N, C-alpha and C positions, 0 to 999 in steps of 0.2 A: 889066681888070686880072687879074693872075695871083694866085690866092688859095688858101689852105689854112687849116684849123683846127689848133690845136696846144695842147699844155700846155708851158709854159715853166718850166724848173727855176729855183728861186731862186738868188741870187748865191752863198750858201754851197755849194750842190750843184755849181754851175758851177766854183767854185774847187777843190773836191775832185776833180772830174773832170779839170780842167786839170793837176793834179799827177800823176794817173795817166797821162794822155796824154803828158806830158813824158817819162815813163819808157819809153814805147813807141818813141820816136823813134830810139833806138840799136839796136833789134832788127833782125835780118836782114830785108831787104825793105822796111823802113820808109822808106828814102830814095826809094822809088819811089811813095810815097803822097802825095796832095794832102790835107793836113789841113784839116778844116773849122775855122773860127774860132769862138771863144767866143760872139760875138754871134749866130751861126747855130745854136747848139745848142738843139734843141727836139724834142719828140715830136709828129710829125705825126699827127693823128687822121683827117682826111679831106682829100685833095688834090682840088681842083676845077679846077685849070688856069685857062685864060682864062675870065673871067666877064664877061658883058655888064653894063655899069653899071646898066642898067634892072632887073636882077635883084637887085642888092645890098640895097635896102631890105627886101624880103621875106626875103632870106637872113638879114639881121640880126635881124629879128623872130623867125624860126624858131630861130636859134641862141640867142637870149636865152631862149626857152622851153625849149630842150634843156638849157641850163645850169641853169635853175631846177629842172628835174625831176631833176637829178643831184646827189646828195649828195657833198660834198667827201670826199676819201679820202686815206689815207696812201700815200706813194710814196717810193721811193729808187732811185737809180741802182745797177745790180747786174750784175756779170759782163759778158760781151761775146759777140759772134758776128760772123758774116759772111754776106753774100749773095753766093754764088759766090766768085769770086776777085778781085772789084773793089770791094766795099763792106765797110767795117769799122764795127761799131756797138757801143754800150753798151746793155744792156737795162735793164729795170725790175723791181722786186719790190714787193710790198705789195698795194694795191687794184687788181689787174689785171682782175678782173671788172668793177669800176666803170669802169675805164679803157676796156675794150672796149665797155661799154654807152654811154659818152660818145662814143666813136668811131662807133658805130652810129647814135646820135642825130644827130651832126653830119652824117654821110653822108645820113641820111634828110631832114634839114632842107634840105640842098643839093638833093636830088632834088625835094622838094616845092616848092622855090622855082623850079624849072624849069631847074636846071643839069644838063647831061648828065654823069653820073658814069661812070667805068669800072666794069666788072663788080665787084660786091661780093665781097670776099674776107675771110676771117677776119683780124681785126686782130692784128698782131705788134708789140708795143711795142718800139721801138728808136729810138735817137738816133744818127744817123750822125756818126762822128768822122773818117773818112778815106775817100777813093776812089782808085782806081788807073785810069789810062788803058788799061792792058793787064793781062792776067792776072798776078796776083801771089800768092805763097804768103802768106796772111794768118794761117796757123796759129800762128806765134810770138806775134803780137799777141793773138790770141784766147786762147791759153794764158795769157799774162801777165794778161789781164783777168779770167780765171776767178775769182780771189780778190777782185776789186774789190767792195767793199760801201760804198756811200755812206750818209750819215746820212739818216734818215727826215725827210721834209718833207710838208706838207699840200698836195695838189693841190686848189686852191680857185678856179681861174679858167680859163675857156675863152677862147682868143684866136683872133681872125680875123686872119691874117697875110697881108700883101701881099709877094710875092716879086718883086724887081727883078733880072732876069737880068744877068750880067756883060757888060761890053762886050767884043765879040769883038776879039781881037788885042792886048788890053791885058794885058801880063804881070802875073801875081799878082792880077788882078781876080777877085772872088768874087761870088756872089749876095748881095744885101743884102735883109734882111728888116725890115719895119716893121709894128708892130701897128696894124691899121686900126680895131679895136674889141675889147673884151673884156667878159666878163660873169662875175660871181661864181657859183660853184656854190652849191647850197643848203647852208648851214652846219648845218641840223638833222640829227641823227643818229638 
């Protein structure tokens, strides 16, 4: 199965973001973007790709320990950015050090469970809201997102998410995500 770990924003944060995204749809170049749907909005912490079923039990144990070792932290959706000329995202503010630490722990848990991970890079907190099939000037959208400030929420749960890829050739088909398991972060402060 195709897996990743993530932080999922709560419904009020998703609603705030949906209002901001709706305002972006009329900007220059926005018509060339494929907008991600609200059910797919998440902060990926560690992407594992295809994982053999035999590795999942140990992965779950290790992720549970990683969650327990991480204290819940405040987070909010904040600003925006782009990766090149093809991916538009919203950032985060608040407990970014804790978020990076959780991403590192999730990555380490996967490695220790025997999952081959890509080369480790410094974590960049982002929630992808749109992609383009070809190079697109994303600057108007990034500029419009600069002032976006969501309400603070408590990041208190690590989720293991299964990604179901879209069916090829089906118009409008998108990846579908389902939470395979989740663990509370340590509430002690």
